[in-house]
GUSE-233415 format. One record per residue (C-alpha): x, y, z. Coordinates in pm, 1 decimal. Layout:
GUSE-233415
X	Y	Z $
...
This chain:
GUSE-233415
4021.2	77.6	-587.8 $
3888.3	385.5	-763.1 $
4026.6	478.8	-1105.4 $
4160.5	812.4	-982.1 $
4363.3	642.8	-710.0 $
4499.5	387.1	-956.8 $
4609.8	667.1	-1188.5 $
4804.1	856.8	-923.0 $
4955.2	540.0	-779.9 $
5058.0	417.3	-1124.7 $
5230.5	747.9	-1199.0 $
5434.6	720.8	-882.1 $
5517.1	353.5	-947.3 $
5634.6	437.9	-1297.3 $
5858.7	704.6	-1150.8 $
6000.8	456.8	-900.6 $
6064.7	181.8	-1154.4 $
6176.9	376.6	-1458.3 $
6370.8	666.3	-1311.2 $
6129.1	951.6	-1380.9 $
6165.4	1228.9	-1126.6 $
5887.3	1136.8	-887.4 $
5961.7	1447.3	-682.0 $
5816.1	1651.9	-965.6 $
5488.7	1457.6	-939.7 $
5413.5	1618.6	-603.0 $
5552.2	1966.6	-659.8 $
5310.0	2253.7	-648.4 $
5297.2	2514.1	-918.6 $
5511.4	2754.4	-717.3 $
5794.8	2499.4	-712.9 $
5765.0	2409.6	-343.7 $
5773.9	2044.2	-239.0 $
5524.3	1984.6	44.2 $
5664.0	1635.6	100.0 $
6011.9	1768.4	171.4 $
5863.5	2019.3	413.7 $
5665.7	1749.6	595.4 $
5969.5	1521.8	618.8 $
6174.7	1809.5	761.6 $
5925.7	1831.8	1048.3 $
6018.1	1482.0	1167.6 $
6258.8	1531.6	1456.0 $
6465.9	1268.4	1634.2 $
6397.0	1404.7	1982.3 $
6021.0	1411.1	1928.0 $
6027.2	1050.7	1804.2 $
6238.5	947.9	2104.2 $
6010.5	1130.9	2347.7 $
5703.0	951.2	2216.0 $
5884.1	617.9	2235.7 $
6011.1	696.8	2585.1 $
5653.4	770.2	2691.5 $
5551.4	417.7	2594.4 $
5819.0	262.9	2816.5 $
5637.0	376.2	3132.3 $
5398.1	84.3	3073.4 $
5665.2	-185.6	3069.5 $
5621.8	-446.7	2798.2 $
5250.9	-354.9	2753.6 $
5162.2	-723.7	2747.9 $
4802.2	-779.7	2640.5 $
4546.1	-876.4	2905.2 $
4703.4	-663.8	3179.3 $
4633.9	-329.6	3342.6 $
4960.3	-192.9	3196.1 $
4833.2	-274.3	2848.5 $
4502.0	-100.3	2915.3 $
4681.7	202.2	3056.8 $
4896.0	219.1	2743.5 $
4584.4	211.0	2521.9 $
4440.9	500.0	2726.6 $
4766.6	695.4	2694.6 $
4789.8	643.4	2318.8 $
4428.9	756.1	2279.7 $
4492.3	1074.3	2477.5 $
4803.3	1149.6	2273.9 $
4611.5	1111.9	1946.9 $
4337.5	1341.7	2077.5 $
4597.7	1599.2	2177.7 $
4736.7	1592.5	1823.5 $
4395.2	1685.1	1683.9 $
4361.2	1356.9	1493.2 $
4000.3	1321.4	1381.1 $
3759.5	1051.1	1496.5 $
3969.8	878.8	1761.0 $
3795.0	543.2	1807.2 $
3837.5	204.2	1970.9 $
3766.9	-140.6	1835.3 $
3642.3	-402.3	2082.0 $
3698.9	-776.2	2062.4 $
3750.3	-1071.4	2295.7 $
4066.4	-1276.7	2326.4 $
4078.4	-1634.3	2454.4 $
4410.3	-1813.6	2491.0 $
4457.3	-2109.5	2259.9 $
4614.3	-2425.4	2405.5 $
4989.1	-2431.8	2357.3 $
5142.3	-2694.9	2130.7 $
5404.0	-2934.8	2253.4 $
5682.9	-2817.2	2022.2 $
5923.3	-2526.4	2052.1 $
6097.2	-2467.7	2381.3 $
6074.8	-2115.0	2519.4 $
6397.0	-1949.2	2626.2 $
6398.4	-1790.7	2972.4 $
6762.1	-1690.6	2982.1 $
6882.1	-1334.4	2934.7 $
7136.7	-1323.6	2649.9 $
7433.4	-1090.4	2659.6 $
7534.2	-873.0	2367.3 $
7905.9	-930.7	2404.1 $
7956.2	-1284.8	2530.4 $
7923.1	-1607.0	2328.8 $
7584.4	-1779.2	2329.4 $
7505.5	-2146.0	2303.0 $
7313.1	-2313.7	2024.8 $
7485.4	-2128.2	1742.5 $
7443.4	-2302.3	1407.3 $
7475.4	-2213.6	1042.7 $
7168.3	-2056.9	886.4 $
7113.5	-2378.9	692.8 $
7262.1	-2599.9	963.0 $
7567.5	-2692.8	755.5 $
7934.8	-2608.2	739.1 $
8224.5	-2660.7	977.0 $
8152.4	-2536.3	1327.4 $
7799.3	-2437.3	1227.5 $
7910.8	-2189.4	963.1 $
7753.1	-2157.0	620.8 $
7766.3	-1924.5	324.9 $
7468.9	-1748.3	486.3 $
7643.8	-1674.8	816.1 $
7545.6	-1790.9	1163.0 $
7217.7	-1839.1	1342.9 $
7170.6	-1767.8	1713.6 $
6903.3	-1919.5	1936.2 $
6575.9	-1727.2	1972.7 $
6285.8	-1758.4	2214.0 $
6037.6	-1573.8	2434.1 $
6131.8	-1483.7	2789.5 $
5855.0	-1551.4	3043.4 $
6076.3	-1543.3	3352.3 $
6025.9	-1228.5	3560.4 $
6355.1	-1285.8	3742.6 $
6549.1	-1285.5	3414.2 $
6503.5	-907.1	3406.4 $
6788.2	-757.5	3615.9 $
6621.7	-414.5	3655.9 $
6392.4	-421.4	3959.8 $
6185.6	-125.6	3837.3 $
6111.0	-301.8	3509.4 $
6036.7	-629.0	3691.2 $
5773.9	-451.4	3901.4 $
5617.7	-289.5	3592.7 $
5573.9	-632.9	3435.0 $
5471.6	-840.8	3736.1 $
5102.6	-876.4	3644.3 $
5018.3	-1180.3	3429.8 $
4757.4	-1155.3	3149.5 $
4403.3	-1288.8	3170.1 $
4162.9	-1369.3	2887.6 $
3868.9	-1144.1	2814.3 $
3769.9	-817.1	2644.2 $
4035.7	-624.6	2451.8 $
4051.9	-282.8	2288.7 $
4273.0	-110.2	2034.5 $
4270.6	251.1	1922.3 $
4286.2	425.5	1584.8 $
4222.4	770.0	1440.6 $
4167.8	906.9	1091.6 $
4294.7	1196.8	884.0 $
3990.2	1261.3	663.9 $
4060.0	1331.2	298.3 $
3940.7	1660.0	155.5 $
3823.5	1537.1	-185.0 $
3829.0	1153.8	-157.6 $
3728.0	1078.9	201.9 $
3593.3	742.9	82.1 $
3946.9	608.5	12.8 $
4225.0	553.3	263.3 $
4564.6	407.9	342.6 $
4612.1	228.9	674.5 $
4935.2	314.5	859.1 $
4984.9	89.7	1159.9 $
5196.0	-77.1	1428.1 $
5126.8	-303.1	1726.9 $
5145.1	-149.6	2073.7 $
5160.5	-469.2	2279.7 $
5483.4	-651.3	2362.1 $
5624.0	-917.9	2589.7 $
5951.0	-1047.5	2728.3 $
5959.7	-868.3	3067.8 $
6109.7	-551.4	2922.6 $
6003.5	-207.0	2797.4 $
5916.5	-328.0	2444.8 $
6125.4	-47.0	2298.6 $
6203.3	-205.4	1961.1 $
5917.7	-456.3	1949.8 $
5713.4	-256.3	1897.1 $
5738.3	76.6	2073.9 $
5953.5	185.0	1781.1 $
5674.2	124.3	1531.6 $
5403.2	261.1	1760.4 $
5593.5	585.7	1814.5 $
5650.1	612.5	1438.5 $
5276.6	585.2	1364.1 $
5191.7	831.0	1641.6 $
5444.0	1085.1	1511.0 $
5294.4	1059.1	1162.5 $
4945.3	1103.1	1308.0 $
5069.0	1418.0	1481.8 $
5226.4	1566.1	1169.8 $
4938.8	1487.9	933.7 $
4691.9	1629.4	1191.9 $
4878.6	1959.7	1224.3 $
4705.3	2282.8	1112.8 $
4757.9	2358.1	746.3 $
4817.5	1995.0	640.3 $
4559.8	1859.3	400.2 $
4532.8	1531.2	210.1 $
4299.5	1441.4	-73.8 $
4257.3	1085.0	54.1 $
4208.6	963.5	408.6 $
4474.6	805.2	629.1 $
4395.8	576.9	922.1 $
4654.6	550.4	1199.0 $
4597.7	220.0	1381.3 $
4772.4	80.2	1689.5 $
4692.2	-290.4	1707.9 $
4669.9	-495.2	2026.3 $
4735.6	-869.5	2068.2 $
4996.2	-896.8	1791.7 $
5220.0	-1111.1	2009.2 $
4945.3	-1367.8	2065.8 $
4890.0	-1429.2	1695.3 $
4785.7	-1107.8	1516.5 $
4451.4	-1116.8	1697.3 $
4386.9	-741.2	1709.8 $
4449.4	-676.6	1341.5 $
4254.0	-991.1	1251.6 $
3957.4	-864.3	1455.8 $
3973.5	-534.4	1267.4 $
3965.5	-708.8	928.3 $
3679.9	-935.5	1034.5 $
3469.1	-652.0	1174.7 $
3533.7	-378.9	918.5 $
3630.0	-515.0	576.9 $
3265.6	-539.8	463.3 $
3198.4	-179.4	568.6 $
3440.3	-30.9	316.4 $
3314.0	264.0	115.7 $
2971.3	278.4	282.2 $
2843.2	630.8	337.2 $
2672.9	663.0	676.8 $
2421.3	809.9	682.5 $
2363.5	814.4	305.9 $
2436.3	1154.5	155.8 $
2634.6	1271.5	458.4 $
2979.6	1251.3	302.5 $
3084.7	1049.1	609.1 $
3259.6	716.6	549.3 $
3326.3	529.5	875.5 $
3538.8	275.4	686.1 $
3683.9	426.9	369.1 $
3784.2	184.7	95.5 $
4127.4	39.2	162.9 $
4395.7	136.2	-89.8 $
4697.9	0.8	95.0 $
4810.1	-127.3	435.5 $
5151.5	-36.6	577.4 $
5268.4	-206.2	898.7 $
5569.4	-101.6	1110.2 $
5719.6	-367.3	1334.9 $
6064.9	-337.3	1499.4 $
6241.6	-36.2	1353.5 $
6566.7	6.6	1546.6 $
6812.6	-284.1	1548.2 $
7018.6	-373.9	1240.8 $
7352.6	-465.1	1399.1 $
7437.7	-754.2	1169.3 $
7462.2	-1130.6	1196.1 $
7598.3	-1314.0	1500.4 $
7970.8	-1376.0	1480.1 $
8121.6	-1724.2	1490.0 $
8150.7	-1703.2	1869.1 $
7790.0	-1587.6	1908.8 $
7857.0	-1223.6	1991.4 $
7665.1	-942.7	1827.4 $
7798.2	-595.3	1757.5 $
7673.8	-312.0	1977.7 $
7693.8	-76.5	1679.1 $
7449.7	-37.5	1393.2 $
7617.0	-204.9	1094.5 $
7743.0	3.2	804.2 $
7491.1	-172.7	576.2 $
7193.1	-96.8	803.2 $
6874.4	-22.7	610.1 $
6499.9	-5.3	629.0 $
6350.2	-326.6	492.1 $
6023.8	-292.5	298.9 $
5865.0	-635.5	266.3 $
5569.1	-776.4	74.6 $
5449.7	-1137.4	74.2 $
5518.8	-1314.3	-255.3 $
5255.5	-1584.5	-193.6 $
4969.4	-1346.4	-118.2 $
4681.4	-1311.5	-363.5 $
4782.4	-949.2	-420.9 $
5156.9	-1007.9	-446.9 $
5205.1	-800.8	-763.7 $
5011.0	-503.9	-628.5 $
5192.2	-527.4	-294.7 $
5529.3	-542.6	-469.7 $
5447.6	-227.0	-662.6 $
5343.4	-54.4	-340.1 $
5674.0	-161.1	-181.5 $
5868.5	2.6	-464.8 $
5668.2	321.9	-418.6 $
5804.5	329.8	-64.3 $
6152.7	245.0	-188.0 $
6138.9	545.0	-421.6 $
6026.6	766.5	-135.1 $
6320.6	647.7	75.7 $
6564.1	715.0	-209.8 $
6437.9	1071.6	-233.8 $
6380.7	1170.7	128.1 $
6569.5	952.5	378.7 $
6854.9	1138.2	545.3 $
7073.1	858.9	687.0 $
6975.2	505.5	590.7 $
6858.2	356.2	259.0 $
6572.7	113.2	203.5 $
6555.7	-225.9	35.2 $
6261.7	-436.9	-83.7 $
6211.7	-804.7	-0.4 $
5939.1	-1063.7	-72.2 $
5909.8	-1242.1	264.8 $
5674.0	-1036.9	481.9 $
5569.5	-1264.8	765.3 $
5439.2	-1282.2	1122.2 $
5319.8	-925.2	1148.4 $
4990.0	-737.9	1139.1 $
4990.6	-679.9	764.5 $
4934.5	-1055.0	717.4 $
4554.8	-1051.6	788.0 $
4521.2	-776.0	525.7 $
4743.8	-916.9	252.1 $
4470.8	-1092.3	50.8 $
4230.4	-798.6	89.6 $
4446.8	-499.0	-6.8 $
4807.4	-435.4	-118.3 $
5005.1	-477.0	204.2 $
5364.3	-419.9	309.4 $
5568.6	-417.4	628.8 $
5855.8	-187.0	722.4 $
6114.2	-308.7	973.2 $
6482.0	-284.9	1059.7 $
6587.5	-612.4	895.9 $
6433.7	-910.1	721.0 $
6184.4	-1084.6	945.9 $
6240.7	-1441.7	837.0 $
6608.6	-1443.4	743.0 $
6750.5	-1196.4	995.3 $
6522.7	-1153.6	1296.7 $
6423.5	-1519.3	1287.6 $
6790.5	-1611.7	1251.9 $
6888.1	-1454.0	1582.5 $
7036.3	-1128.0	1453.2 $
6853.1	-930.5	1722.3 $
6926.1	-1041.2	2082.6 $
6667.2	-790.7	2215.3 $
6378.8	-972.4	2041.7 $
6133.9	-1093.4	2310.9 $
6404.5	-1079.3	2577.2 $
6478.0	-863.0	2883.6 $
6726.4	-669.0	2667.5 $
6450.9	-477.1	2485.2 $
6492.6	-176.6	2717.3 $
6570.6	189.2	2656.3 $
6932.1	174.3	2774.0 $
7031.4	-82.4	2510.0 $
6964.8	153.3	2218.5 $
7163.6	450.7	2088.3 $
7079.9	747.1	1868.7 $
7205.3	550.9	1567.6 $
6933.2	296.5	1640.8 $
6666.3	559.8	1700.2 $
6769.8	736.8	1380.2 $
6704.9	418.2	1181.6 $
6348.3	429.7	1315.3 $
6325.7	795.9	1221.1 $
6434.6	711.9	866.5 $
6158.0	452.5	841.9 $
5921.2	731.3	945.9 $
6064.9	949.4	668.3 $
6001.7	669.4	419.7 $
5638.2	621.9	516.4 $
5559.8	990.1	558.4 $
5697.6	1072.4	213.2 $
5524.0	784.1	37.8 $
5188.1	837.9	208.6 $
5204.1	1214.0	149.8 $
5244.6	1149.9	-222.5 $
4984.6	872.7	-241.8 $
4722.4	1079.2	-58.2 $
4793.8	1407.4	-237.1 $
4919.7	1599.4	66.2 $
4942.9	1978.0	49.2 $
5034.3	2257.6	288.9 $
4874.2	2594.5	344.9 $
5007.0	2895.9	530.1 $
């Protein structure tokens, strides 16, 4: 990481940790705040429209024609935004043999009726209760007939096959430091015989909306930003892993020499967005889950405490927390140390890496707090504007933080 980038990042971190007004760090001499202006351009209906567009491809399961059509559609959208250097990364995926453990659920849960298999989060307590609440069963639906909507069943009828894969990304090129960049990403594939609205249309639409806003006329950044939409996350982070393997050694290389062109700018930070909408709280004692976003709903910013860059990633997470405190309109953000099972993992020992999501991956999502996760319930009609607004607030968090970290400015 270049010294100049460290200096700017450290200033913002100090503001986040010690209470200095970090808003003042980005204000221009005329007193205007370009970050506030950019955040104001994020609109709920535009976010929803982008997300709705993704649902036309069903669950976008990798290895299918619906997945390939979704990649094409995302690419065309990025081109229409004016995002520079829209590119694809090619790799090959081969299915690994399944282990013998871990039964896969094929039943469609209901949001309002009790579910079986409810236990305490630590398996203790009378009736499965514990001081940590309750845990509901989780699994991956593979049963086409478990989806009650015939239209969605037909969208998802094709089964995946091994072979070549592609994923798309584009780059906002920095005006003065094009050789440095932040990676802003989400995975566009899903599964569960659904529309993959939350997992991870919500994150994909967020990244696409940020690509649109940063690519708008009059928006300039000193550093580069790469907007990446990974494939094959659901099969084991294969798309993001392929990106790291193919491109990490290309960082900072000018090609051709003297051209000022950096096909892979040096990575300064990686920010993943995975499941942005559903924070309805823990299962009740009878297994039901509230249909309403809980009063304590928040955007979770997670780093991985056992990564080789844990300290740097933690500091990056608090930069995003400070941005949320200053610019989010509806929901706050919290920081946690248990980032897991998402596309920031292949990056976490290479560059400071964090993940934004609607609740804690290991403790909440893995504990059955979200009945839409990998099930036929992950469809448009099961989400409300309160849910979509949580995703919008995550977009506000990332837009504000990245605008500051890249030195964003606006011109007339």
